[in-house]
C-alpha positions as CSV (number, residue, x, y, z in Angstrom):
1,X,-187.5,42.8,9.9
2,X,-189.4,44.7,8.1
3,X,-189.6,48.2,7.6
4,X,-185.9,50.5,7.3
5,X,-185.7,52.5,10.8
6,X,-182.4,51.0,11.5
7,X,-179.8,48.4,9.8
8,X,-179.2,44.7,11.1
9,X,-175.9,44.1,10.9
10,X,-173.8,41.3,12.4
11,X,-176.7,39.7,13.2
12,X,-177.2,42.1,16.1
13,X,-179.7,45.0,16.3
14,X,-181.6,46.8,13.5
15,X,-184.6,47.6,11.4
16,X,-185.6,47.0,7.7
17,X,-187.7,41.8,7.1
18,X,-185.9,39.2,9.1
19,X,-186.5,35.8,7.6
20,X,-185.4,33.5,9.4
21,X,-185.5,30.5,7.2
22,X,-184.7,27.0,7.1
23,X,-181.3,26.4,8.1
24,X,-181.1,30.0,7.6
25,X,-182.8,29.8,11.5
26,X,-179.0,28.5,12.7
27,X,-178.0,32.3,12.4
28,X,-178.8,34.4,9.1
29,X,-180.9,37.4,9.8
30,X,-182.0,39.0,6.2
31,X,-183.1,42.5,6.2
32,X,-186.3,43.5,3.4
33,X,-188.1,46.8,3.0
34,X,-191.4,47.3,1.4
35,X,-191.1,50.6,-0.4
36,X,-189.5,50.5,-4.0
37,X,-188.1,54.3,-2.9
38,X,-186.0,52.8,-0.5
39,X,-184.2,49.9,-2.9
40,X,-180.7,50.9,-3.1
41,X,-180.2,54.1,-1.1
42,X,-177.8,54.7,1.6
43,X,-179.1,54.1,5.3
44,X,-180.2,57.4,6.9
45,X,-177.2,59.0,8.4
46,X,-179.4,59.5,11.8
47,X,-179.4,55.8,12.0
48,X,-175.9,55.5,11.2
49,X,-175.1,57.8,14.1
50,X,-177.3,56.1,16.3
51,X,-176.3,52.9,15.9
52,X,-172.4,53.7,15.4
53,X,-172.2,55.3,18.3
54,X,-173.5,51.6,20.2
55,X,-171.1,50.2,18.5
56,X,-172.9,48.3,15.9
57,X,-172.1,48.0,12.0
58,X,-173.5,49.9,9.1
59,X,-171.2,49.1,6.3
60,X,-172.8,46.0,4.9
61,X,-176.6,47.6,4.7
62,X,-178.6,47.2,1.8
63,X,-182.7,47.4,1.0
64,X,-184.0,44.5,-1.0
65,X,-187.7,44.4,-1.1
66,X,-189.4,41.3,0.2
67,X,-190.8,38.9,-2.4
68,X,-193.2,36.8,-2.1
69,X,-191.0,33.6,-2.2
70,X,-189.0,34.8,0.6
71,X,-192.2,35.7,2.5
72,X,-193.2,32.1,1.8
73,X,-189.8,30.2,2.6
74,X,-189.4,32.0,5.9
75,X,-190.1,30.1,9.4
76,X,-190.3,34.0,11.1
77,X,-190.6,37.5,9.6
78,X,-190.5,40.3,11.7
79,X,-192.5,43.3,11.2
80,X,-191.4,46.7,12.7
81,X,-195.1,48.0,12.2
82,X,-198.7,46.9,11.9
83,X,-198.7,48.1,8.5
84,X,-196.0,46.3,7.2
85,X,-197.7,43.0,8.2
86,X,-200.8,44.3,6.4
87,X,-197.9,44.4,3.7
88,X,-196.2,40.8,4.4
89,X,-200.2,39.9,3.3
90,X,-200.3,41.5,0.2
91,X,-197.2,40.0,-0.8
92,X,-197.4,36.6,0.6
93,X,-201.0,36.4,0.8
94,X,-200.4,35.2,4.5
95,X,-199.0,36.3,7.7
96,X,-199.1,33.3,9.7
97,X,-195.0,33.4,10.3
98,X,-195.1,37.4,10.7
99,X,-195.0,38.9,13.9
100,X,-194.4,42.4,15.3
101,X,-191.2,43.2,17.2
102,X,-192.5,44.8,19.7
103,X,-194.5,41.6,20.3
104,X,-191.0,40.2,21.6
105,X,-190.5,42.8,24.0
106,X,-191.8,41.8,27.4
107,X,-192.3,45.5,28.0
108,X,-193.9,46.4,25.3
109,X,-197.6,47.1,24.8
110,X,-199.0,44.3,22.7
111,X,-199.2,44.8,18.6
112,X,-197.6,48.1,19.5
113,X,-195.1,48.2,16.9
114,X,-192.1,50.3,16.8
115,X,-192.3,53.5,15.6
116,X,-190.9,54.8,12.1
117,X,-188.3,57.8,13.7
118,X,-187.6,59.0,10.0
119,X,-189.9,62.1,10.8
120,X,-188.4,62.7,13.8
121,X,-185.3,64.0,15.4
122,X,-182.3,61.7,16.0
123,X,-183.6,60.8,19.7
124,X,-186.0,59.3,17.5
125,X,-183.7,56.6,16.4
126,X,-181.9,56.4,19.7
127,X,-185.6,55.4,21.0
128,X,-186.0,52.8,18.3
129,X,-182.4,51.2,18.9
130,X,-183.4,51.0,22.3
131,X,-187.0,49.3,21.4
132,X,-184.8,46.7,19.3
133,X,-182.5,45.9,21.9
134,X,-185.1,45.4,24.2
135,X,-186.8,42.8,21.7
136,X,-183.6,40.5,20.8
137,X,-183.7,38.3,23.5
138,X,-187.4,37.4,22.5
139,X,-186.4,36.8,18.9
140,X,-183.6,34.7,19.6
141,X,-186.0,32.8,21.6
142,X,-188.1,32.5,19.0
143,X,-185.6,31.5,16.5
144,X,-184.6,28.9,18.7
145,X,-188.1,27.5,19.4
146,X,-188.3,27.1,15.6
147,X,-185.2,25.4,15.5
148,X,-185.9,22.8,18.0
149,X,-188.7,22.0,16.3
150,X,-187.5,21.3,13.2
151,X,-184.6,19.7,15.3
152,X,-187.5,17.6,16.5
153,X,-189.1,17.2,13.3
154,X,-186.2,15.7,11.6
155,X,-184.9,13.7,14.3
156,X,-181.4,15.5,14.8
157,X,-180.2,15.4,18.3
158,X,-180.5,18.4,20.8
159,X,-177.1,19.1,21.2
160,X,-176.3,20.1,17.1
161,X,-176.5,23.3,15.3
162,X,-175.0,25.4,17.1
163,X,-177.9,25.2,19.6
164,X,-177.4,24.6,23.3
165,X,-179.9,23.6,25.4
166,X,-178.6,24.6,29.0
167,X,-180.5,27.5,29.5
168,X,-183.4,28.8,33.0
169,X,-186.9,27.0,33.0
170,X,-186.3,25.6,29.4
171,X,-184.8,28.3,27.4
172,X,-181.5,27.9,25.5
173,X,-178.5,30.0,24.6
174,X,-176.9,29.6,21.5
175,X,-174.0,28.2,20.9
176,X,-170.3,30.0,20.0
């Protein structure tokens, strides 16, 4: 996810570019930032409090700037705000594999994005985490669709690679 709203840790909720690439679509989530002043900076203490209270870890958080190669190699890049989609376009020249996190939340206004809580108080970080968590089922569905397409193209059988095809109405659930 692009943007530094909240960290992605343990492959769960977060903020920052989520590039699910090739075999990485099987579970790896990479966090990237878009501004160089964020590189190497520690996570905002308000974000730490918010995600720790929700049971998420922040000890492995590290900002890394998205590169053109990473953007091109990713099957899916998730941006937090519409501005981030534009920034990815400047880095990569294309945005065909980019979506807003809010586009994966069925309750969100299309194209709304997730507002950056940086300039507000603690409640903004709590609201951001809520938005991120609401979008995660849709993000996982998108990753599963990408993986099914990749499996179909390569001729792999549908039961392999940790993806389980038992789900309501053609949806998938992740295997353990």
